[in-house]
C-alpha positions as CSV (number, residue, x, y, z in Angstrom):
1,M,35.5,96.7,51.6
2,R,38.4,94.7,53.0
3,E,38.7,94.0,56.8
4,E,42.0,94.8,58.4
5,S,43.7,91.8,60.1
6,T,44.6,92.2,63.8
7,S,47.2,89.4,63.6
8,R,50.9,90.0,63.1
9,P,52.1,90.1,59.5
10,H,53.8,87.0,58.1
11,G,57.0,86.7,56.1
12,P,60.1,88.9,56.3
13,A,58.1,91.9,57.7
14,G,56.7,89.7,60.5
15,R,60.2,88.3,61.5
16,E,61.5,91.9,61.6
17,L,58.6,93.0,63.9
18,R,59.1,90.0,66.2
19,R,62.9,90.7,66.4
20,L,62.2,94.3,67.5
21,A,59.5,93.4,69.9
22,G,61.8,92.2,72.8
23,F,64.7,90.2,74.0
24,T,65.0,86.4,73.9
25,L,65.6,84.4,77.0
26,I,69.2,83.7,75.9
27,E,69.9,87.4,75.6
28,I,68.5,88.1,79.0
29,M,70.4,85.2,80.6
30,A,73.7,86.5,79.0
31,V,73.1,90.0,80.5
32,V,72.4,88.5,84.0
33,V,75.6,86.4,83.9
34,I,77.6,89.5,82.8
35,I,76.1,91.6,85.6
36,G,76.8,88.8,88.1
37,L,80.5,88.6,87.1
38,L,80.9,92.4,87.2
39,S,79.3,92.6,90.7
40,T,81.6,89.9,91.9
41,I,84.7,91.7,90.7
42,V,83.4,95.1,92.1
43,G,82.5,93.4,95.4
44,A,85.9,91.9,95.9
45,V,87.6,95.3,95.3
46,V,85.2,97.1,97.6
47,F,85.7,94.6,100.4
48,S,89.5,94.9,100.1
49,Q,89.1,98.6,100.4
50,V,87.0,98.2,103.6
51,D,89.8,96.1,105.1
52,K,92.4,98.7,104.2
53,A,90.2,101.5,105.7
54,R,89.9,99.6,109.0
55,V,93.7,99.3,109.3
56,T,94.1,103.0,108.5
57,T,91.4,103.8,111.1
58,A,93.2,101.8,113.7
59,Q,96.5,103.6,112.9
60,S,94.7,107.0,113.2
61,Q,93.0,106.0,116.5
62,I,96.3,104.8,117.9
63,K,98.0,108.2,117.0
64,G,95.1,110.0,118.7
65,L,95.4,107.9,121.8
66,E,99.2,108.4,121.8
67,S,98.6,112.2,121.8
68,A,96.2,111.9,124.7
69,L,98.7,109.8,126.6
70,E,101.4,112.5,126.0
71,F,99.1,115.2,127.4
72,Y,98.4,113.0,130.4
73,R,102.2,112.6,130.9
74,M,102.8,116.4,130.6
75,D,100.2,117.0,133.3
76,N,101.1,114.2,135.6
77,A,104.8,113.5,135.0
78,R,104.1,109.9,134.0
79,Y,102.0,107.7,131.8
80,P,99.1,105.8,133.3
81,T,100.2,102.4,134.6
82,T,99.1,99.2,132.8
83,E,96.6,98.6,135.6
84,Q,95.1,102.0,135.3
85,G,95.0,101.5,131.5
86,L,93.5,103.7,128.8
87,Q,90.5,104.3,131.1
88,A,92.7,106.8,132.9
89,L,92.3,109.1,129.9
90,V,88.6,109.5,130.6
91,Q,88.3,108.8,134.4
92,R,90.6,109.9,137.1
93,P,92.4,106.7,138.4
94,N,91.7,105.7,141.9
95,I,94.7,103.3,142.2
96,E,98.3,104.4,142.8
97,P,99.9,106.4,141.5
98,I,97.0,108.9,141.8
99,P,97.6,111.7,139.3
100,K,98.0,115.2,140.9
101,N,97.1,117.4,137.9
102,Y,94.3,115.4,136.3
103,R,92.1,117.4,133.9
104,P,88.5,117.5,135.1
105,E,87.3,116.9,131.5
106,G,89.7,114.0,131.0
107,Y,91.9,113.6,128.0
108,L,89.6,112.2,125.3
109,A,86.8,113.9,123.5
110,K,83.4,112.3,124.1
111,G,84.6,110.9,127.4
112,R,85.2,107.4,126.2
113,V,88.0,105.2,125.0
114,P,87.3,104.2,121.4
115,L,87.2,100.5,120.4
116,D,89.3,99.4,117.5
117,P,87.6,99.1,114.1
118,W,86.8,95.5,114.7
119,G,84.9,96.3,118.0
120,N,87.7,95.2,120.4
121,P,89.4,97.3,123.1
122,Y,92.9,98.6,122.4
123,E,95.7,97.0,124.4
124,Y,98.0,99.1,126.6
125,R,101.2,98.4,128.5
126,S,103.4,100.8,130.4
127,P,106.3,100.6,130.4
128,G,106.1,98.9,127.0
129,E,107.9,95.8,125.8
130,H,108.6,97.5,122.4
131,N,108.9,101.0,123.9
132,P,110.5,100.4,127.3
133,Y,110.7,104.2,128.0
134,S,107.1,104.9,127.3
135,F,104.2,102.5,126.4
136,D,103.0,100.0,123.9
137,L,99.5,100.6,122.4
138,W,98.0,98.1,119.9
139,S,95.1,96.4,118.3
140,W,95.1,92.6,117.7
141,G,93.7,93.3,114.2
142,A,90.7,91.6,112.6
143,D,91.1,88.2,114.3
144,G,91.3,89.7,117.8
145,A,94.3,87.5,118.6
146,P,98.0,87.9,118.9
147,G,100.0,87.6,115.7
148,G,98.5,87.1,112.3
149,E,99.1,88.2,108.8
150,G,97.4,90.6,106.4
151,N,94.1,91.9,107.8
152,D,94.7,89.8,111.0
153,A,98.1,91.4,111.7
154,D,98.6,93.3,115.0
155,I,98.7,97.1,114.6
156,G,100.9,98.8,117.2
157,N,102.7,102.0,118.0
158,W,106.2,100.4,117.5
159,S,108.1,101.0,114.2
160,D,108.1,97.5,112.7
161,A,104.3,97.1,113.0
162,F,103.1,100.7,112.7
163,E,103.7,102.6,109.5
164,G,101.8,105.8,109.9
């Protein structure tokens, strides 16, 4: 009786079996490189969308703050002064001019002034430089400094900087 061999077969059948057994190091490296390239491309696209989303969020928050400031003006016949600032929307000002018809709950939900999407406070000036009959409301953008381009550009409630 003949003993069965436990080793791999030799010849063409053996080569076919080894080829089906797994991937070579070169094949695995090629797949890793391709995955790396794809993730780089996808990452760049995702991060650019995050930047656009932050700008859109800032524009939306500015519109919401504008609405709250309009309600404040309807109740009190004027906007908060620059000194009173946006804090006047959540806490009754204690410096002149003191509002006569201030809402007890304030003018913003959650009782706080939101920060811009980059974690900085919004800037407020009344009367405004760009809007002399009302107010200027803006974010300095990603860099937190005046001016800038692209993601660092200022976002304000005046027509040349605010498309919303």
